[in-house]
LOSE-26388 format. One line per 8 residues: number of its first residue (from 0); their letters; for each residue x, y, z of C-alpha. Coordinates in Angstrom, 2 decimals, always signed. Layout:
N
NUM> A> X/Y/Z | ...
END
This chain:
575
0> MSQSHQHK> +0.00/+0.00/+0.00 | +1.40/+3.32/-1.00 | +2.22/+5.96/+1.50 | -0.33/+8.36/-0.01 | -3.07/+5.76/+0.32 | -2.23/+5.17/+3.99 | -2.33/+8.91/+4.59 | -5.74/+9.11/+2.97
8> ILKIRMAL> -7.12/+6.30/+5.22 | -5.72/+8.05/+8.30 | -7.47/+11.29/+7.36 | -10.75/+9.40/+6.93 | -10.35/+7.74/+10.35 | -9.55/+11.04/+11.98 | -12.59/+12.63/+10.34 | -14.82/+9.78/+11.54
16> FAVFLLSA> -13.38/+10.08/+15.03 | -14.03/+13.79/+15.00 | -17.62/+13.19/+13.93 | -17.96/+10.63/+16.73 | -16.61/+13.08/+19.29 | -18.89/+15.83/+18.07 | -21.89/+13.47/+18.14 | -21.04/+12.28/+21.62
24> FGIILYRL> -20.59/+15.86/+22.79 | -23.92/+16.80/+21.21 | -25.66/+13.91/+22.96 | -24.13/+14.94/+26.29 | -25.26/+18.53/+25.79 | -28.75/+17.37/+24.89 | -28.86/+15.12/+27.93 | -27.71/+17.95/+30.16
32> YILQIIKH> -30.39/+20.18/+28.65 | -33.04/+17.56/+29.43 | -31.73/+17.03/+32.96 | -31.13/+20.62/+33.93 | -33.86/+22.46/+32.04 | -36.75/+20.30/+30.84 | -36.94/+17.79/+33.71 | -34.95/+19.61/+36.38
40> TEYVKAAE> -37.70/+19.64/+39.03 | -38.66/+16.02/+38.38 | -35.12/+14.71/+38.72 | -34.40/+16.82/+41.80 | -37.46/+15.32/+43.50 | -36.37/+11.84/+42.44 | -32.89/+12.39/+43.79 | -34.22/+13.74/+47.07
48> SQYTAQAK> -36.54/+10.78/+47.43 | -33.60/+8.39/+47.06 | -30.92/+10.10/+49.11 | -32.56/+12.70/+51.35 | -35.34/+12.40/+53.93 | -37.14/+15.30/+55.54 | -39.13/+15.53/+58.76 | -41.45/+18.45/+59.44
56> LPATRGEI> -41.09/+20.42/+62.64 | -44.65/+21.69/+63.17 | -45.06/+25.29/+64.24 | -47.27/+25.84/+67.26 | -50.47/+27.61/+66.24 | -50.97/+30.88/+68.08 | -53.46/+31.06/+70.93 | -56.67/+33.10/+70.98
64> RVTDRFSD> -57.18/+34.85/+74.29 | -59.61/+37.15/+76.06 | -59.50/+39.04/+79.32 | -61.96/+40.86/+81.53 | -62.21/+44.10/+83.43 | -60.70/+42.84/+86.67 | -58.09/+40.29/+85.51 | -54.39/+40.97/+85.15
72> GYYQIAVS> -53.95/+37.83/+83.06 | -55.91/+36.31/+80.22 | -58.08/+33.31/+79.41 | -57.19/+30.81/+76.67 | -60.12/+30.37/+74.30 | -58.22/+28.46/+71.59 | -54.96/+26.64/+72.23 | -52.83/+24.01/+70.49
80> VKRSLAFA> -51.92/+20.87/+72.43 | -49.10/+18.49/+71.50 | -50.22/+14.97/+70.56 | -48.12/+11.98/+69.42 | -48.52/+10.13/+66.13 | -47.07/+6.90/+64.77 | -45.43/+6.76/+61.33 | -43.69/+4.17/+59.18
88> NPRAIVDS> -40.32/+4.52/+57.41 | -40.69/+2.05/+54.50 | -36.95/+2.32/+53.70 | -36.14/+0.77/+57.07 | -38.75/-2.01/+56.87 | -37.13/-5.37/+56.01 | -40.30/-7.47/+55.77 | -43.49/-5.56/+54.96
96> EQFAEILS> -45.75/-8.56/+55.61 | -44.27/-9.14/+59.04 | -44.40/-5.42/+59.85 | -48.11/-5.32/+59.00 | -48.81/-8.59/+60.81 | -47.44/-7.23/+64.09 | -48.84/-3.71/+63.93 | -52.27/-4.27/+62.38
104> PALGIPKT> -54.03/-5.18/+65.68 | -52.27/-2.43/+67.66 | -53.05/+0.28/+65.12 | -56.53/-0.92/+64.26 | -55.64/-0.92/+60.57 | -56.37/-3.99/+58.39 | -53.20/-5.81/+57.38 | -53.80/-5.45/+53.64
112> ELVEKIKD> -54.35/-1.70/+54.03 | -51.17/-1.38/+56.08 | -49.12/-3.27/+53.49 | -50.46/-0.93/+50.81 | -49.45/+2.13/+52.85 | -45.81/+1.03/+53.22 | -45.14/-0.47/+49.79 | -43.32/+2.60/+48.41
120> KNRAYVPL> -39.69/+2.10/+49.47 | -38.73/+5.58/+48.29 | -40.69/+7.11/+51.13 | -39.33/+7.68/+54.61 | -42.42/+9.04/+56.35 | -45.91/+7.52/+56.18 | -48.32/+8.61/+58.95 | -50.17/+5.64/+60.43
128> KKRLTPDE> -52.17/+6.89/+63.43 | -52.66/+10.36/+64.90 | -53.61/+11.65/+68.34 | -52.16/+8.74/+70.26 | -52.90/+8.56/+73.95 | -49.83/+8.03/+76.18 | -50.89/+4.40/+76.74 | -51.31/+3.76/+73.00
136> EQRLRDLK> -47.89/+5.22/+72.27 | -46.22/+3.13/+74.98 | -47.84/-0.11/+73.75 | -46.58/+0.58/+70.24 | -43.09/+1.41/+71.47 | -42.98/-1.83/+73.45 | -43.42/-3.80/+70.20 | -39.97/-2.55/+69.06
144> VQGLGFDY> -40.75/-2.94/+65.39 | -38.07/-1.78/+62.95 | -39.36/+0.94/+60.65 | -41.92/+2.26/+63.16 | -41.31/+5.82/+64.36 | -43.03/+8.43/+66.47 | -43.62/+12.06/+65.74 | -45.99/+14.69/+67.10
152> EYVRVYPE> -48.50/+17.23/+65.90 | -50.45/+20.04/+67.48 | -54.20/+19.57/+67.95 | -56.52/+22.57/+68.32 | -58.46/+22.58/+71.59 | -61.16/+24.97/+72.76 | -61.20/+24.83/+76.59 | -64.38/+26.92/+76.97
160> KNFLSHVI> -66.33/+24.78/+74.47 | -69.33/+26.78/+73.09 | -68.12/+30.07/+74.55 | -67.53/+32.69/+71.83 | -67.89/+30.00/+69.15 | -69.26/+32.30/+66.43 | -66.34/+34.66/+66.87 | -63.63/+31.99/+67.10
168> GYVGYKED> -64.79/+29.55/+64.41 | -62.70/+26.37/+64.38 | -59.74/+24.58/+62.80 | -60.74/+21.76/+60.48 | -59.62/+19.90/+57.39 | -59.50/+21.44/+53.94 | -57.97/+19.19/+51.27 | -56.11/+17.11/+53.90
176> ERVGLYGI> -54.67/+20.22/+55.54 | -55.80/+21.58/+58.89 | -56.69/+25.25/+58.52 | -58.92/+27.82/+60.16 | -62.55/+27.62/+59.07 | -64.95/+30.41/+60.06 | -64.36/+33.28/+62.45 | -61.04/+34.44/+63.83
184> EKAFEDDL> -59.43/+31.08/+63.03 | -60.09/+31.69/+59.34 | -59.62/+35.46/+59.20 | -56.19/+35.27/+60.88 | -55.02/+31.95/+59.42 | -51.73/+33.36/+58.11 | -50.86/+34.90/+61.49 | -52.01/+32.02/+63.68
192> RGVDGRIT> -50.54/+29.06/+61.81 | -46.86/+30.09/+61.89 | -44.23/+28.55/+59.62 | -43.25/+24.88/+59.93 | -39.59/+24.01/+60.30 | -37.86/+20.85/+59.03 | -35.06/+18.40/+59.62 | -33.22/+17.33/+56.47
200> DDSGGFWD> -31.25/+14.07/+56.71 | -28.62/+13.38/+54.01 | -27.52/+10.05/+55.50 | -29.91/+7.90/+53.49 | -32.97/+8.08/+55.67 | -31.71/+6.66/+58.98 | -32.63/+9.31/+61.49 | -30.14/+8.22/+64.13
208> LGGKKVVP> -27.11/+8.94/+61.89 | -25.33/+12.21/+61.16 | -25.88/+14.66/+58.32 | -28.95/+16.42/+59.73 | -29.78/+20.00/+58.88 | -32.36/+21.74/+61.07 | -34.53/+24.70/+60.06 | -36.47/+25.68/+63.22
216> AEDGVSLL> -40.20/+26.35/+63.16 | -41.58/+29.86/+63.57 | -44.52/+29.64/+65.97 | -47.75/+31.45/+65.14 | -48.94/+34.80/+66.45 | -51.31/+34.77/+69.44 | -54.31/+37.10/+69.46 | -55.79/+38.99/+72.39
224> LTIDKSIQ> -59.39/+39.93/+71.63 | -61.29/+43.02/+72.75 | -64.02/+40.76/+74.15 | -64.68/+41.08/+77.89 | -65.12/+37.55/+79.16 | -67.64/+38.46/+81.84 | -69.86/+40.55/+79.54 | -69.64/+37.88/+76.83
232> YQAEKLLE> -70.62/+35.13/+79.26 | -73.64/+37.08/+80.48 | -74.65/+38.00/+76.92 | -74.59/+34.33/+75.84 | -76.52/+33.23/+78.92 | -79.28/+35.82/+78.52 | -79.51/+35.28/+74.76 | -80.03/+31.54/+75.15
240> ETVTSHEA> -82.68/+32.14/+77.83 | -84.51/+34.69/+75.66 | -84.49/+32.60/+72.49 | -85.60/+29.52/+74.40 | -88.33/+31.20/+76.45 | -89.94/+32.74/+73.35 | -89.42/+29.61/+71.22 | -87.59/+31.77/+68.70
248> DSGSVVVL> -85.60/+30.42/+65.78 | -82.41/+32.19/+66.80 | -80.96/+35.38/+68.21 | -77.88/+37.56/+68.35 | -76.38/+40.37/+70.40 | -73.46/+42.76/+70.03 | -72.02/+45.25/+72.54 | -69.63/+48.03/+71.43
256> DPKTGRVL> -67.60/+50.68/+73.19 | -68.84/+53.81/+71.37 | -65.71/+55.83/+72.08 | -63.25/+53.33/+70.57 | -65.17/+50.81/+68.44 | -64.01/+47.89/+70.62 | -66.33/+44.88/+70.52 | -67.07/+43.98/+74.15
264> ALAGFPDF> -69.41/+41.07/+73.40 | -70.70/+39.31/+70.29 | -72.91/+36.26/+70.49 | -75.38/+34.15/+68.57 | -77.70/+31.32/+69.51 | -77.86/+28.46/+68.60 | -74.11/+28.12/+69.00 | -71.76/+25.12/+68.74
272> DPNEYNKV> -68.78/+23.40/+70.36 | -65.76/+23.90/+68.06 | -64.14/+20.82/+69.61 | -66.94/+18.79/+68.01 | -67.72/+20.85/+64.92 | -68.22/+17.66/+62.90 | -71.38/+16.92/+64.90 | -73.13/+20.04/+63.54
280> TDLSVFSN> -75.62/+19.09/+60.82 | -76.93/+22.57/+59.95 | -74.01/+24.55/+58.50 | -75.82/+27.86/+59.06 | -75.08/+27.42/+62.77 | -71.43/+28.24/+62.03 | -72.30/+31.67/+60.58 | -71.83/+34.75/+62.72
288> QVTVGTYE> -75.23/+36.42/+62.40 | -74.00/+39.69/+63.90 | -71.62/+40.27/+60.98 | -73.14/+38.27/+58.09 | -76.82/+38.00/+59.04 | -78.48/+40.68/+56.92 | -82.11/+41.59/+57.62 | -84.63/+44.38/+57.26
296> PGSIMKPI> -84.15/+46.18/+60.59 | -87.55/+47.81/+60.96 | -88.18/+50.70/+63.32 | -84.71/+50.87/+64.86 | -83.92/+52.78/+61.65 | -86.23/+55.66/+62.68 | -83.69/+57.42/+64.96 | -81.24/+57.40/+62.03
304> TMAASLNE> -83.86/+59.06/+59.81 | -84.53/+61.63/+62.54 | -80.79/+62.26/+62.99 | -80.33/+63.00/+59.28 | -83.26/+65.42/+59.11 | -82.31/+67.10/+62.39 | -78.72/+67.48/+61.28 | -79.82/+69.39/+58.18
312> GKITPDTT> -82.09/+71.65/+60.22 | -85.24/+70.35/+58.52 | -86.99/+69.35/+61.75 | -86.63/+69.67/+65.52 | -87.67/+67.16/+68.19 | -90.79/+69.28/+68.67 | -91.75/+69.61/+64.99 | -95.31/+68.36/+64.54
320> YTDTGVVK> -97.29/+66.68/+61.77 | -100.76/+65.22/+61.56 | -100.85/+61.45/+61.51 | -103.77/+60.13/+59.46 | -102.55/+56.57/+59.89 | -101.69/+56.07/+56.22 | -99.42/+57.43/+53.48 | -100.35/+56.72/+49.87
328> VDGFEIKN> -97.44/+56.51/+47.43 | -96.87/+54.88/+44.02 | -100.14/+52.98/+44.32 | -99.29/+51.63/+47.77 | -100.77/+52.38/+51.18 | -98.21/+52.53/+54.00 | -99.77/+52.26/+57.45 | -98.58/+52.39/+61.02
336> ADKKSHGK> -97.84/+49.07/+62.67 | -100.83/+49.49/+65.01 | -103.09/+50.34/+62.02 | -104.24/+53.51/+63.85 | -104.15/+57.27/+63.23 | -102.84/+59.41/+66.09 | -103.50/+62.98/+65.02 | -101.03/+65.76/+65.77
344> KTMTQVLE> -97.70/+64.40/+67.04 | -94.16/+65.67/+67.57 | -91.07/+63.95/+66.16 | -90.22/+62.72/+69.66 | -93.67/+61.15/+69.91 | -93.10/+59.55/+66.50 | -90.24/+57.58/+68.08 | -92.17/+56.89/+71.30
352> LSLNTGAI> -95.12/+55.44/+69.38 | -92.95/+54.14/+66.51 | -95.09/+55.71/+63.78 | -94.16/+54.78/+60.21 | -95.96/+57.82/+58.84 | -93.88/+60.11/+61.07 | -90.62/+58.60/+59.81 | -91.78/+59.24/+56.25
360> FAKEQLGN> -92.63/+62.84/+57.18 | -89.11/+63.42/+58.62 | -87.55/+61.91/+55.52 | -89.71/+64.04/+53.23 | -88.45/+67.24/+54.90 | -84.91/+66.08/+54.15 | -85.51/+64.90/+50.58 | -84.75/+61.53/+49.02
368> ALFYEYMK> -81.31/+62.37/+47.63 | -79.98/+63.73/+50.91 | -81.57/+60.86/+52.85 | -79.66/+58.41/+50.64 | -76.40/+60.28/+51.31 | -76.96/+60.06/+55.07 | -77.67/+56.34/+54.83 | -74.26/+55.90/+53.25
376> RFGFGRLT> -72.67/+58.29/+55.75 | -73.96/+56.13/+58.62 | -72.25/+53.13/+57.00 | -75.13/+51.26/+55.40 | -74.45/+49.46/+52.14 | -70.76/+48.98/+52.89 | -68.55/+46.81/+55.11 | -67.76/+48.07/+58.60
384> GIELPENK> -64.14/+46.93/+58.29 | -64.18/+44.59/+61.30 | -61.59/+41.80/+61.10 | -64.26/+39.08/+60.74 | -66.07/+37.89/+57.61 | -69.06/+40.19/+57.07 | -71.79/+41.21/+54.64 | -72.40/+44.78/+53.56
392> GNIDNLSG> -76.20/+44.69/+53.44 | -78.13/+46.22/+50.57 | -79.47/+49.73/+50.05 | -79.25/+49.59/+46.26 | -82.95/+50.29/+45.81 | -82.24/+53.85/+47.00 | -79.96/+54.49/+44.05 | -82.96/+54.85/+41.77
400> NIKVNFDT> -85.83/+57.32/+41.92 | -88.66/+55.13/+43.22 | -90.39/+57.12/+45.94 | -91.93/+54.17/+47.78 | -88.47/+52.68/+48.34 | -87.34/+55.81/+50.16 | -90.53/+55.94/+52.20 | -90.22/+52.35/+53.44
408> ASFGQGIT> -86.48/+52.72/+54.05 | -87.18/+55.61/+56.43 | -88.64/+53.08/+58.88 | -86.28/+50.21/+58.05 | -88.10/+48.13/+55.44 | -86.98/+47.31/+51.89 | -83.29/+47.62/+52.76 | -81.00/+45.17/+54.56
416> VTPLQMAT> -78.32/+45.69/+57.18 | -76.35/+43.60/+59.65 | -76.69/+43.97/+63.44 | -73.08/+45.16/+63.53 | -73.80/+47.92/+61.01 | -76.79/+49.11/+63.04 | -74.88/+49.09/+66.33 | -71.96/+50.93/+64.70
424> AFTAIASN> -74.31/+53.59/+63.30 | -75.71/+54.23/+66.77 | -72.25/+54.84/+68.20 | -72.44/+58.18/+66.37 | -75.57/+59.09/+68.36 | -73.98/+57.90/+71.62 | -70.63/+59.63/+71.05 | -71.15/+63.25/+69.99
432> GLMRKPYI> -71.75/+62.36/+66.36 | -68.46/+60.45/+65.98 | -68.46/+56.96/+64.47 | -65.45/+54.62/+64.57 | -64.72/+51.36/+62.80 | -65.46/+48.39/+65.07 | -62.58/+46.04/+65.86 | -62.23/+42.80/+67.78
440> VQAKIYAD> -58.47/+42.11/+67.98 | -56.88/+44.10/+70.79 | -53.30/+42.94/+70.19 | -51.06/+40.53/+68.31 | -48.53/+38.75/+70.52 | -45.54/+37.37/+68.61 | -43.55/+34.29/+69.55 | -40.52/+36.45/+70.40
448> GRIEETRA> -42.56/+38.43/+72.92 | -43.30/+41.48/+70.79 | -46.78/+42.95/+71.25 | -48.52/+44.90/+68.52 | -51.48/+46.84/+69.90 | -54.45/+47.74/+67.69 | -55.19/+51.43/+67.54 | -58.73/+52.71/+67.35
456> SEPIQVIS> -59.50/+54.18/+63.93 | -59.88/+57.89/+63.33 | -63.54/+58.79/+63.91 | -65.90/+60.07/+61.23 | -68.09/+63.04/+62.13 | -71.42/+61.70/+60.89 | -73.67/+64.24/+62.60 | -72.99/+67.24/+64.82
464> PTTSRKVA> -72.64/+66.88/+68.61 | -75.80/+68.94/+68.99 | -77.77/+66.60/+66.73 | -76.47/+63.53/+68.55 | -77.66/+64.95/+71.89 | -81.09/+65.78/+70.49 | -81.59/+62.29/+69.07 | -80.27/+60.73/+72.29
472> NMMLSVVE> -82.89/+62.69/+74.24 | -85.59/+61.47/+71.87 | -84.42/+57.88/+72.42 | -84.40/+58.47/+76.18 | -88.05/+59.43/+75.88 | -88.75/+56.14/+74.07 | -87.50/+54.21/+77.10 | -89.22/+56.50/+79.59
480> NGHGKKAK> -92.56/+56.95/+77.84 | -92.74/+54.74/+74.75 | -92.38/+51.14/+73.61 | -88.94/+50.79/+75.24 | -90.14/+50.78/+78.86 | -89.24/+47.12/+79.38 | -85.59/+47.96/+78.73 | -85.45/+50.20/+81.83
488> VAGYYLAG> -82.85/+49.63/+84.53 | -83.70/+50.92/+87.99 | -81.49/+53.83/+89.02 | -80.28/+54.67/+85.51 | -81.31/+56.59/+82.40 | -81.04/+54.63/+79.14 | -81.65/+55.58/+75.52 | -83.11/+53.04/+73.10
496> KTGTAQVP> -85.48/+52.10/+70.30 | -87.54/+49.04/+69.49 | -87.93/+47.57/+66.04 | -90.26/+44.84/+64.83 | -89.52/+44.00/+61.22 | -91.29/+41.78/+58.74 | -89.44/+38.98/+56.95 | -89.56/+38.98/+53.12
504> KANGKGYE> -90.80/+35.86/+51.38 | -88.16/+33.70/+49.72 | -89.53/+34.58/+46.27 | -89.24/+38.30/+47.05 | -92.95/+38.98/+46.70 | -94.36/+40.42/+49.91 | -93.71/+39.34/+53.49 | -94.22/+36.13/+55.42
512> ENNNIGSF> -97.24/+35.78/+57.68 | -96.66/+35.46/+61.43 | -92.90/+35.84/+61.12 | -91.00/+38.82/+62.44 | -87.65/+39.91/+63.79 | -87.57/+41.89/+67.01 | -84.65/+44.25/+67.68 | -83.71/+46.70/+70.37
520> VGFAPFEN> -80.79/+49.10/+70.08 | -79.64/+51.56/+72.70 | -76.90/+52.84/+74.95 | -76.18/+53.61/+78.61 | -75.68/+55.35/+80.87 | -77.45/+58.17/+79.08 | -75.24/+60.91/+80.57 | -71.94/+59.33/+79.42
528> PKFVMLVR> -72.50/+56.16/+77.35 | -70.09/+53.31/+78.05 | -71.68/+50.86/+75.64 | -73.98/+50.56/+72.66 | -75.93/+47.32/+72.40 | -78.16/+45.69/+69.82 | -80.31/+42.63/+70.56 | -82.03/+40.74/+67.75
536> INHPKDVT> -84.56/+37.90/+68.21 | -85.69/+35.98/+65.11 | -89.23/+34.64/+64.78 | -90.45/+34.39/+68.37 | -93.50/+32.12/+68.51 | -95.32/+33.46/+71.58 | -95.27/+37.24/+71.02 | -95.12/+39.68/+68.13
544> YAETTAAP> -93.33/+42.85/+69.17 | -89.72/+43.58/+70.14 | -90.84/+45.39/+73.30 | -91.53/+41.97/+74.85 | -88.56/+40.04/+73.44 | -85.47/+42.10/+72.63 | -86.16/+45.04/+74.97 | -86.28/+43.04/+78.24
552> MFGQLAKF> -83.05/+41.23/+77.36 | -81.41/+44.58/+76.60 | -82.43/+45.78/+80.07 | -81.10/+42.66/+81.80 | -77.72/+42.82/+80.09 | -77.51/+46.60/+80.51 | -78.09/+46.19/+84.26 | -75.26/+43.66/+84.45
560> ILNYYNIP> -72.83/+45.90/+82.55 | -73.68/+49.00/+84.59 | -73.06/+47.10/+87.82 | -69.98/+45.41/+86.40 | -68.50/+48.80/+85.51 | -69.38/+50.09/+89.01 | -71.29/+53.01/+87.52 | -73.24/+54.72/+90.31
568> PTRDVKK> -77.00/+55.27/+89.83 | -78.09/+58.74/+88.70 | -81.75/+58.58/+89.70 | -83.76/+57.41/+92.67 | -84.63/+53.73/+92.72 | -88.34/+53.30/+93.20 | -89.19/+50.72/+95.81
END
């Protein structure tokens, strides 16, 4: 073979080798692209499952606490308690059949189900049984089965059971994760839950070897509520008694500090035990009717109508009109609740006798457009801003120009509100025309000891101080001389107003027969109000009017609060 021929063959071989190298390099690059870009996450997870095991370090959920007027400390209303759980480490199990055979009776899990749970040898942590009692844990430990481990979790406990249940809500399961459902537990989930830590073990899954990396848990924030435990307890007790004695469907009550917006008590009945939330069959029981329970408020709206017209100088408490017992508008006849005409009456007497025609008269002096503006100024048709889930009610029918809608709204029909909205509106009458946003969380207490106090919001001047005093005097007269007499407390002056509202039919056409909602709203002591309270009783079976349902309960709870605050009487007590 000639030298030139050999040289030619060598060049061909070198060219083929170069092509081979380039091809191999291209394949490697492609493979790296697949590994690092296309399937990066998948392969990382696969690698971790083979060589790295992780254990979660659960964060402790923050507590929910309340206090009372005379306590230096606080009361735990929701707390997390440490409970053991048993888990399997399939990587460490030599014989799955034997493992299941031994543990099936002790765990109460069928053998076939247990074998299925532990079949994946890539896993290092398979929960088997939660909330072990100390005796159950010890019996399992005594079996000394390889591949069986013990961990812990925090279980939510509510020491006071039904107490404050509508405010607190509960922690339950959502897609296999325990989270806050309803109330404070839901609204403050991100604060309360904290951040779980973890232990990462690079030794191949054997937890007793080296190579551990620990990221500590960050415990959740605890919450101190504005609720006064003693007032709340009394409110719940009286509400249950009132609902039960009148065979009512349900009831609710809210007590506010008019000068700050603090919620002192908030209750509904029927209530529930959040420790046993799974036993509740009617989900509506979980709803907080003070914040989400919209309704047509009825005559407790009349002082708001008076306040608006007074504030614009359109009427005075002594302005008179002639009550014929009926107002005809848009083809409708609007009558007084007692179906009577009362002749010449003052605006104060309109509230005392709760005359629908008088509320319409006061609204007419103001005008529909301005009346609508005052409704919005008092907070109706929008959220109050409290930290709990709430509804905004509905005053949309006042955005049009239908006269009958304005007339009925003047005495609280045809529009919807929540009890919290109504109580908040009346803080303006009780506090020199100033209205503040209600709030229920007094402070956040962080795991490191930091305390973040909630500041009361800047007040809104809804009406003038002069107007607020005039309306307060008119409401005082309701308790002294009108339908609010059963709310009286011996030795004290109180201001208040009754309201008996009809309930719309489900189809929206007219109102239900023999179904009403009784409300009473007011404040005390009259000279320097310390609280505003609204009581609502739904569908009492034995009586019709709020003066015999909501008003007496208001008086009972007001008496307790006045004594609890050690407020001295300002009038002689009749014997």
